[in-house]
PDB file of N, CA, C and O in Angstrom:
ATOM      1  N   UNK A   1      79.977  92.874  82.110  1.00  0.00           N
ATOM      2  CA  UNK A   1      80.060  91.227  81.486  1.00  0.00           C
ATOM      3  C   UNK A   1      81.093  91.522  80.452  1.00  0.00           C
ATOM      4  O   UNK A   1      81.348  92.591  79.896  1.00  0.00           O
ATOM      5  N   UNK A   2      81.700  90.202  80.299  1.00  0.00           N
ATOM      6  CA  UNK A   2      82.475  90.118  79.188  1.00  0.00           C
ATOM      7  C   UNK A   2      82.030  89.916  77.959  1.00  0.00           C
ATOM      8  O   UNK A   2      82.713  90.159  76.964  1.00  0.00           O
ATOM      9  N   UNK A   3      80.721  89.404  77.922  1.00  0.00           N
ATOM     10  CA  UNK A   3      80.260  88.937  76.589  1.00  0.00           C
ATOM     11  C   UNK A   3      80.529  87.600  76.530  1.00  0.00           C
ATOM     12  O   UNK A   3      80.789  86.904  77.511  1.00  0.00           O
ATOM     13  N   UNK A   4      80.454  87.118  75.062  1.00  0.00           N
ATOM     14  CA  UNK A   4      80.565  85.708  74.809  1.00  0.00           C
ATOM     15  C   UNK A   4      82.226  85.447  74.897  1.00  0.00           C
ATOM     16  O   UNK A   4      83.115  86.202  74.502  1.00  0.00           O
ATOM     17  N   UNK A   5      82.350  84.160  75.530  1.00  0.00           N
ATOM     18  CA  UNK A   5      83.609  83.915  75.886  1.00  0.00           C
ATOM     19  C   UNK A   5      83.868  82.320  75.809  1.00  0.00           C
ATOM     20  O   UNK A   5      83.065  81.642  76.450  1.00  0.00           O
ATOM     21  N   UNK A   6      84.937  81.601  75.071  1.00  0.00           N
ATOM     22  CA  UNK A   6      85.347  80.258  75.270  1.00  0.00           C
ATOM     23  C   UNK A   6      86.597  79.872  76.091  1.00  0.00           C
ATOM     24  O   UNK A   6      87.589  80.498  75.716  1.00  0.00           O
ATOM     25  N   UNK A   7      86.807  79.075  77.034  1.00  0.00           N
ATOM     26  CA  UNK A   7      87.830  78.983  77.705  1.00  0.00           C
ATOM     27  C   UNK A   7      88.201  77.516  77.606  1.00  0.00           C
ATOM     28  O   UNK A   7      87.334  76.643  77.637  1.00  0.00           O
ATOM     29  N   UNK A   8      89.354  77.278  77.501  1.00  0.00           N
ATOM     30  CA  UNK A   8      89.801  75.856  77.470  1.00  0.00           C
ATOM     31  C   UNK A   8      91.032  75.616  78.420  1.00  0.00           C
ATOM     32  O   UNK A   8      91.972  76.396  78.267  1.00  0.00           O
ATOM     33  N   UNK A   9      91.127  74.835  79.187  1.00  0.00           N
ATOM     34  CA  UNK A   9      92.370  74.802  80.070  1.00  0.00           C
ATOM     35  C   UNK A   9      92.689  73.094  80.146  1.00  0.00           C
ATOM     36  O   UNK A   9      92.407  72.427  81.142  1.00  0.00           O
ATOM     37  N   UNK A  10      93.243  72.603  79.071  1.00  0.00           N
ATOM     38  CA  UNK A  10      93.317  71.062  79.452  1.00  0.00           C
ATOM     39  C   UNK A  10      94.633  70.832  80.448  1.00  0.00           C
ATOM     40  O   UNK A  10      95.556  71.606  80.700  1.00  0.00           O
ATOM     41  N   UNK A  11      94.409  69.663  80.855  1.00  0.00           N
ATOM     42  CA  UNK A  11      95.783  69.633  82.238  1.00  0.00           C
ATOM     43  C   UNK A  11      96.239  67.836  82.057  1.00  0.00           C
ATOM     44  O   UNK A  11      95.560  66.817  82.185  1.00  0.00           O
ATOM     45  N   UNK A  12      97.492  68.024  81.756  1.00  0.00           N
ATOM     46  CA  UNK A  12      97.877  66.622  81.916  1.00  0.00           C
ATOM     47  C   UNK A  12      98.626  66.392  83.197  1.00  0.00           C
ATOM     48  O   UNK A  12      99.261  67.353  83.629  1.00  0.00           O
ATOM     49  N   UNK A  13      98.650  65.253  83.879  1.00  0.00           N
ATOM     50  CA  UNK A  13      99.273  65.006  85.023  1.00  0.00           C
ATOM     51  C   UNK A  13      99.954  63.693  85.111  1.00  0.00           C
ATOM     52  O   UNK A  13      99.469  62.618  84.756  1.00  0.00           O
ATOM     53  N   UNK A  14     101.123  63.889  85.619  1.00  0.00           N
ATOM     54  CA  UNK A  14     101.897  62.446  85.897  1.00  0.00           C
ATOM     55  C   UNK A  14     102.138  62.137  87.213  1.00  0.00           C
ATOM     56  O   UNK A  14     102.685  62.947  87.962  1.00  0.00           O
ATOM     57  N   UNK A  15     101.762  60.974  87.591  1.00  0.00           N
ATOM     58  CA  UNK A  15     102.233  60.713  88.969  1.00  0.00           C
ATOM     59  C   UNK A  15     103.231  59.624  89.117  1.00  0.00           C
ATOM     60  O   UNK A  15     103.510  59.004  88.091  1.00  0.00           O
ATOM     61  N   UNK A  16     103.824  59.283  90.250  1.00  0.00           N
ATOM     62  CA  UNK A  16     104.537  58.182  90.421  1.00  0.00           C
ATOM     63  C   UNK A  16     106.202  58.571  90.372  1.00  0.00           C
ATOM     64  O   UNK A  16     106.646  59.716  90.452  1.00  0.00           O
ATOM     65  N   UNK A  17     106.907  57.478  90.238  1.00  0.00           N
ATOM     66  CA  UNK A  17     108.367  57.947  90.691  1.00  0.00           C
ATOM     67  C   UNK A  17     108.796  58.034  89.176  1.00  0.00           C
ATOM     68  O   UNK A  17     108.485  57.312  88.229  1.00  0.00           O
ATOM     69  N   UNK A  18     109.699  59.266  89.253  1.00  0.00           N
ATOM     70  CA  UNK A  18     110.338  59.526  87.895  1.00  0.00           C
ATOM     71  C   UNK A  18     109.423  60.525  87.181  1.00  0.00           C
ATOM     72  O   UNK A  18     109.928  61.028  86.178  1.00  0.00           O
ATOM     73  N   UNK A  19     108.316  60.872  87.457  1.00  0.00           N
ATOM     74  CA  UNK A  19     107.344  61.577  86.721  1.00  0.00           C
ATOM     75  C   UNK A  19     107.753  63.028  86.371  1.00  0.00           C
ATOM     76  O   UNK A  19     107.232  63.495  85.357  1.00  0.00           O
ATOM     77  N   UNK A  20     108.575  63.773  87.037  1.00  0.00           N
ATOM     78  CA  UNK A  20     109.406  64.770  87.016  1.00  0.00           C
ATOM     79  C   UNK A  20     110.165  64.782  85.389  1.00  0.00           C
ATOM     80  O   UNK A  20     110.378  65.811  84.746  1.00  0.00           O
ATOM     81  N   UNK A  21     110.413  63.731  85.051  1.00  0.00           N
ATOM     82  CA  UNK A  21     111.255  63.658  83.768  1.00  0.00           C
ATOM     83  C   UNK A  21     110.305  63.778  82.707  1.00  0.00           C
ATOM     84  O   UNK A  21     110.742  64.156  81.620  1.00  0.00           O
ATOM     85  N   UNK A  22     108.870  63.482  82.839  1.00  0.00           N
ATOM     86  CA  UNK A  22     108.054  63.930  81.861  1.00  0.00           C
ATOM     87  C   UNK A  22     107.798  65.614  81.430  1.00  0.00           C
ATOM     88  O   UNK A  22     107.068  66.027  80.529  1.00  0.00           O
ATOM     89  N   UNK A  23     108.606  66.387  82.339  1.00  0.00           N
ATOM     90  CA  UNK A  23     108.409  67.476  81.923  1.00  0.00           C
ATOM     91  C   UNK A  23     109.295  67.943  80.681  1.00  0.00           C
ATOM     92  O   UNK A  23     108.978  68.848  79.909  1.00  0.00           O
ATOM     93  N   UNK A  24     110.444  67.184  80.616  1.00  0.00           N
ATOM     94  CA  UNK A  24     111.373  67.370  79.441  1.00  0.00           C
ATOM     95  C   UNK A  24     110.639  67.070  78.368  1.00  0.00           C
ATOM     96  O   UNK A  24     110.729  67.932  77.494  1.00  0.00           O
ATOM     97  N   UNK A  25     109.813  65.994  78.059  1.00  0.00           N
ATOM     98  CA  UNK A  25     109.076  66.063  76.889  1.00  0.00           C
ATOM     99  C   UNK A  25     107.856  67.131  76.436  1.00  0.00           C
ATOM    100  O   UNK A  25     107.579  67.547  75.311  1.00  0.00           O
ATOM    101  N   UNK A  26     107.332  67.371  77.527  1.00  0.00           N
ATOM    102  CA  UNK A  26     106.180  68.633  77.365  1.00  0.00           C
ATOM    103  C   UNK A  26     107.067  69.907  77.438  1.00  0.00           C
ATOM    104  O   UNK A  26     106.496  70.754  76.751  1.00  0.00           O
ATOM    105  N   UNK A  27     108.188  70.410  77.954  1.00  0.00           N
ATOM    106  CA  UNK A  27     108.300  71.548  77.608  1.00  0.00           C
ATOM    107  C   UNK A  27     108.702  72.089  76.165  1.00  0.00           C
ATOM    108  O   UNK A  27     108.603  73.303  75.986  1.00  0.00           O
ATOM    109  N   UNK A  28     109.159  71.262  75.098  1.00  0.00           N
ATOM    110  CA  UNK A  28     108.910  71.792  73.615  1.00  0.00           C
ATOM    111  C   UNK A  28     107.607  72.199  72.962  1.00  0.00           C
ATOM    112  O   UNK A  28     107.589  72.718  71.846  1.00  0.00           O
ATOM    113  N   UNK A  29     106.393  71.930  73.750  1.00  0.00           N
ATOM    114  CA  UNK A  29     105.032  72.038  73.247  1.00  0.00           C
ATOM    115  C   UNK A  29     104.801  73.493  73.520  1.00  0.00           C
ATOM    116  O   UNK A  29     103.777  73.982  73.044  1.00  0.00           O
ATOM    117  N   UNK A  30     105.558  74.210  74.178  1.00  0.00           N
ATOM    118  CA  UNK A  30     105.005  75.371  74.853  1.00  0.00           C
ATOM    119  C   UNK A  30     106.044  76.578  74.385  1.00  0.00           C
ATOM    120  O   UNK A  30     107.081  76.319  73.775  1.00  0.00           O
ATOM    121  N   UNK A  31     105.675  77.825  74.714  1.00  0.00           N
ATOM    122  CA  UNK A  31     106.372  79.210  74.405  1.00  0.00           C
ATOM    123  C   UNK A  31     107.607  79.100  75.394  1.00  0.00           C
ATOM    124  O   UNK A  31     107.692  78.165  76.191  1.00  0.00           O
ATOM    125  N   UNK A  32     108.559  80.103  75.303  1.00  0.00           N
ATOM    126  CA  UNK A  32     109.648  80.150  75.739  1.00  0.00           C
ATOM    127  C   UNK A  32     109.583  80.718  77.342  1.00  0.00           C
ATOM    128  O   UNK A  32     110.537  80.416  78.059  1.00  0.00           O
ATOM    129  N   UNK A  33     108.619  81.432  77.850  1.00  0.00           N
ATOM    130  CA  UNK A  33     108.079  81.977  79.300  1.00  0.00           C
ATOM    131  C   UNK A  33     107.204  80.882  80.137  1.00  0.00           C
ATOM    132  O   UNK A  33     106.120  80.363  79.870  1.00  0.00           O
ATOM    133  N   UNK A  34     108.059  80.729  81.221  1.00  0.00           N
ATOM    134  CA  UNK A  34     107.428  79.837  82.129  1.00  0.00           C
ATOM    135  C   UNK A  34     107.038  80.581  83.422  1.00  0.00           C
ATOM    136  O   UNK A  34     107.868  81.389  83.839  1.00  0.00           O
ATOM    137  N   UNK A  35     105.963  80.433  84.072  1.00  0.00           N
ATOM    138  CA  UNK A  35     105.775  81.006  85.340  1.00  0.00           C
ATOM    139  C   UNK A  35     105.735  79.946  86.257  1.00  0.00           C
ATOM    140  O   UNK A  35     104.866  79.084  86.128  1.00  0.00           O
ATOM    141  N   UNK A  36     106.713  79.883  87.339  1.00  0.00           N
ATOM    142  CA  UNK A  36     106.737  78.864  88.290  1.00  0.00           C
ATOM    143  C   UNK A  36     106.077  79.413  89.810  1.00  0.00           C
ATOM    144  O   UNK A  36     106.687  80.156  90.579  1.00  0.00           O
ATOM    145  N   UNK A  37     104.881  78.941  90.014  1.00  0.00           N
ATOM    146  CA  UNK A  37     104.363  79.092  91.173  1.00  0.00           C
ATOM    147  C   UNK A  37     104.250  78.033  92.216  1.00  0.00           C
ATOM    148  O   UNK A  37     103.722  76.945  91.987  1.00  0.00           O
ATOM    149  N   UNK A  38     104.758  78.375  93.368  1.00  0.00           N
ATOM    150  CA  UNK A  38     104.573  77.540  94.504  1.00  0.00           C
ATOM    151  C   UNK A  38     104.546  78.225  95.863  1.00  0.00           C
ATOM    152  O   UNK A  38     105.003  79.341  96.110  1.00  0.00           O
ATOM    153  N   UNK A  39     103.972  77.431  96.671  1.00  0.00           N
ATOM    154  CA  UNK A  39     103.791  78.180  98.225  1.00  0.00           C
ATOM    155  C   UNK A  39     105.002  77.348  99.295  1.00  0.00           C
ATOM    156  O   UNK A  39     105.566  76.289  99.019  1.00  0.00           O
ATOM    157  N   UNK A  40     105.147  77.982 100.269  1.00  0.00           N
ATOM    158  CA  UNK A  40     105.660  77.006 101.463  1.00  0.00           C
ATOM    159  C   UNK A  40     107.091  76.379 100.981  1.00  0.00           C
ATOM    160  O   UNK A  40     107.457  76.313  99.807  1.00  0.00           O
ATOM    161  N   UNK A  41     107.647  76.042 101.845  1.00  0.00           N
ATOM    162  CA  UNK A  41     109.184  75.379 101.625  1.00  0.00           C
ATOM    163  C   UNK A  41     109.316  74.176 101.080  1.00  0.00           C
ATOM    164  O   UNK A  41     110.336  74.120 100.393  1.00  0.00           O
ATOM    165  N   UNK A  42     108.574  72.980 101.109  1.00  0.00           N
ATOM    166  CA  UNK A  42     108.261  71.703 100.923  1.00  0.00           C
ATOM    167  C   UNK A  42     109.152  71.452  99.716  1.00  0.00           C
ATOM    168  O   UNK A  42     109.973  70.536  99.690  1.00  0.00           O
ATOM    169  N   UNK A  43     108.926  72.423  98.583  1.00  0.00           N
ATOM    170  CA  UNK A  43     109.651  72.326  97.336  1.00  0.00           C
ATOM    171  C   UNK A  43     110.857  72.623  97.347  1.00  0.00           C
ATOM    172  O   UNK A  43     111.546  72.192  96.422  1.00  0.00           O
ATOM    173  N   UNK A  44     111.365  73.298  98.205  1.00  0.00           N
ATOM    174  CA  UNK A  44     112.872  73.476  98.262  1.00  0.00           C
ATOM    175  C   UNK A  44     113.568  72.632  99.118  1.00  0.00           C
ATOM    176  O   UNK A  44     114.757  72.338  98.995  1.00  0.00           O
ATOM    177  N   UNK A  45     112.653  72.165 100.169  1.00  0.00           N
ATOM    178  CA  UNK A  45     113.044  71.346 101.359  1.00  0.00           C
ATOM    179  C   UNK A  45     113.461  69.853 100.774  1.00  0.00           C
ATOM    180  O   UNK A  45     114.403  69.191 101.212  1.00  0.00           O
ATOM    181  N   UNK A  46     112.653  69.488  99.793  1.00  0.00           N
ATOM    182  CA  UNK A  46     112.884  67.863  99.431  1.00  0.00           C
ATOM    183  C   UNK A  46     113.534  67.992  98.164  1.00  0.00           C
ATOM    184  O   UNK A  46     113.528  66.922  97.556  1.00  0.00           O
ATOM    185  N   UNK A  47     114.274  69.228  97.358  1.00  0.00           N
ATOM    186  CA  UNK A  47     114.727  69.463  96.196  1.00  0.00           C
ATOM    187  C   UNK A  47     114.189  69.224  94.739  1.00  0.00           C
ATOM    188  O   UNK A  47     114.840  69.056  93.709  1.00  0.00           O
ATOM    189  N   UNK A  48     112.828  69.253  94.925  1.00  0.00           N
ATOM    190  CA  UNK A  48     112.192  69.486  93.888  1.00  0.00           C
ATOM    191  C   UNK A  48     112.217  70.742  93.052  1.00  0.00           C
ATOM    192  O   UNK A  48     112.271  70.668  91.824  1.00  0.00           O
ATOM    193  N   UNK A  49     112.180  71.866  93.679  1.00  0.00           N
ATOM    194  CA  UNK A  49     112.471  73.286  93.191  1.00  0.00           C
ATOM    195  C   UNK A  49     113.791  73.249  92.159  1.00  0.00           C
ATOM    196  O   UNK A  49     113.747  73.566  90.970  1.00  0.00           O
ATOM    197  N   UNK A  50     115.030  72.768  92.923  1.00  0.00           N
ATOM    198  CA  UNK A  50     116.326  72.644  92.102  1.00  0.00           C
ATOM    199  C   UNK A  50     116.257  71.910  90.767  1.00  0.00           C
ATOM    200  O   UNK A  50     116.710  72.440  89.753  1.00  0.00           O
ATOM    201  N   UNK A  51     115.594  70.473  90.742  1.00  0.00           N
ATOM    202  CA  UNK A  51     115.248  69.744  89.590  1.00  0.00           C
ATOM    203  C   UNK A  51     114.211  70.258  88.513  1.00  0.00           C
ATOM    204  O   UNK A  51     114.210  69.936  87.325  1.00  0.00           O
ATOM    205  N   UNK A  52     113.395  71.051  89.094  1.00  0.00           N
ATOM    206  CA  UNK A  52     112.180  71.731  88.109  1.00  0.00           C
ATOM    207  C   UNK A  52     112.928  72.839  87.363  1.00  0.00           C
ATOM    208  O   UNK A  52     112.705  73.095  86.180  1.00  0.00           O
ATOM    209  N   UNK A  53     113.917  73.547  88.191  1.00  0.00           N
ATOM    210  CA  UNK A  53     114.705  74.919  87.577  1.00  0.00           C
ATOM    211  C   UNK A  53     115.693  74.419  86.366  1.00  0.00           C
ATOM    212  O   UNK A  53     115.853  74.806  85.208  1.00  0.00           O
ATOM    213  N   UNK A  54     116.352  73.261  87.258  1.00  0.00           N
ATOM    214  CA  UNK A  54     117.516  72.706  86.135  1.00  0.00           C
ATOM    215  C   UNK A  54     116.708  72.031  84.678  1.00  0.00           C
ATOM    216  O   UNK A  54     117.284  72.014  83.590  1.00  0.00           O
ATOM    217  N   UNK A  55     115.717  71.654  84.821  1.00  0.00           N
ATOM    218  CA  UNK A  55     115.038  70.985  83.484  1.00  0.00           C
ATOM    219  C   UNK A  55     114.406  72.355  82.700  1.00  0.00           C
ATOM    220  O   UNK A  55     114.534  72.451  81.480  1.00  0.00           O
ATOM    221  N   UNK A  56     113.761  73.338  83.436  1.00  0.00           N
ATOM    222  CA  UNK A  56     113.524  74.639  82.574  1.00  0.00           C
ATOM    223  C   UNK A  56     114.572  75.355  82.130  1.00  0.00           C
ATOM    224  O   UNK A  56     114.337  75.880  81.042  1.00  0.00           O
ATOM    225  N   UNK A  57     115.912  75.625  82.678  1.00  0.00           N
ATOM    226  CA  UNK A  57     116.847  76.006  82.038  1.00  0.00           C
ATOM    227  C   UNK A  57     117.347  75.165  80.924  1.00  0.00           C
ATOM    228  O   UNK A  57     117.406  75.635  79.787  1.00  0.00           O
ATOM    229  N   UNK A  58     117.695  74.002  81.173  1.00  0.00           N
ATOM    230  CA  UNK A  58     118.047  72.959  80.150  1.00  0.00           C
ATOM    231  C   UNK A  58     117.158  73.082  79.033  1.00  0.00           C
ATOM    232  O   UNK A  58     117.544  72.894  77.880  1.00  0.00           O
ATOM    233  N   UNK A  59     115.796  73.438  79.379  1.00  0.00           N
ATOM    234  CA  UNK A  59     114.650  73.436  78.102  1.00  0.00           C
ATOM    235  C   UNK A  59     114.788  74.646  77.493  1.00  0.00           C
ATOM    236  O   UNK A  59     114.024  74.720  76.530  1.00  0.00           O
ATOM    237  N   UNK A  60     115.657  75.942  77.706  1.00  0.00           N
ATOM    238  CA  UNK A  60     115.826  76.964  77.161  1.00  0.00           C
ATOM    239  C   UNK A  60     114.737  77.959  77.607  1.00  0.00           C
ATOM    240  O   UNK A  60     114.554  78.938  76.882  1.00  0.00           O
ATOM    241  N   UNK A  61     113.853  77.789  78.930  1.00  0.00           N
ATOM    242  CA  UNK A  61     112.735  78.486  79.218  1.00  0.00           C
ATOM    243  C   UNK A  61     113.410  79.667  80.143  1.00  0.00           C
ATOM    244  O   UNK A  61     114.400  79.633  80.874  1.00  0.00           O
ATOM    245  N   UNK A  62     112.448  80.772  79.813  1.00  0.00           N
ATOM    246  CA  UNK A  62     112.806  81.905  80.856  1.00  0.00           C
ATOM    247  C   UNK A  62     111.811  81.683  81.722  1.00  0.00           C
ATOM    248  O   UNK A  62     110.682  81.386  81.333  1.00  0.00           O
ATOM    249  N   UNK A  63     112.157  81.815  83.091  1.00  0.00           N
ATOM    250  CA  UNK A  63     111.409  81.286  84.250  1.00  0.00           C
ATOM    251  C   UNK A  63     111.166  82.872  85.322  1.00  0.00           C
ATOM    252  O   UNK A  63     112.003  83.639  85.797  1.00  0.00           O
ATOM    253  N   UNK A  64     109.626  82.869  85.390  1.00  0.00           N
ATOM    254  CA  UNK A  64     109.083  83.905  86.239  1.00  0.00           C
ATOM    255  C   UNK A  64     108.843  83.157  87.424  1.00  0.00           C
ATOM    256  O   UNK A  64     108.419  82.013  87.261  1.00  0.00           O
ATOM    257  N   UNK A  65     109.031  83.572  88.602  1.00  0.00           N
ATOM    258  CA  UNK A  65     108.725  83.098  89.810  1.00  0.00           C
ATOM    259  C   UNK A  65     107.663  83.757  90.574  1.00  0.00           C
ATOM    260  O   UNK A  65     107.711  84.983  90.676  1.00  0.00           O
ATOM    261  N   UNK A  66     106.887  83.224  91.021  1.00  0.00           N
ATOM    262  CA  UNK A  66     105.811  83.755  92.179  1.00  0.00           C
ATOM    263  C   UNK A  66     105.879  82.464  93.352  1.00  0.00           C
ATOM    264  O   UNK A  66     105.140  81.480  93.304  1.00  0.00           O
ATOM    265  N   UNK A  67     106.771  82.666  94.241  1.00  0.00           N
ATOM    266  CA  UNK A  67     106.808  81.796  95.046  1.00  0.00           C
ATOM    267  C   UNK A  67     106.996  82.362  96.472  1.00  0.00           C
ATOM    268  O   UNK A  67     107.782  83.308  96.536  1.00  0.00           O
ATOM    269  N   UNK A  68     106.336  81.902  97.800  1.00  0.00           N
ATOM    270  CA  UNK A  68     106.326  82.160  98.846  1.00  0.00           C
ATOM    271  C   UNK A  68     107.523  82.087  99.785  1.00  0.00           C
ATOM    272  O   UNK A  68     108.095  81.011  99.959  1.00  0.00           O
ATOM    273  N   UNK A  69     107.923  83.220 100.402  1.00  0.00           N
ATOM    274  CA  UNK A  69     109.035  82.932 101.246  1.00  0.00           C
ATOM    275  C   UNK A  69     109.196  81.964 102.244  1.00  0.00           C
ATOM    276  O   UNK A  69     110.258  81.886 102.863  1.00  0.00           O
TER     277      UNK A  69
END
């Protein structure tokens, strides 16, 4: 047993056209390291991957990837 713990995982979700642009305003609130986790090929097939990576790099983030081939 780990003992007494408290865990909080607040989540903010954006939906709709242009939602990805909200990533730019959220990034400064967090540290320099980002773990990008994805599965399958649709994120790359539809161009989302390239857009996310561009925004992360422009935001000065170090990207660690965990993606399926």
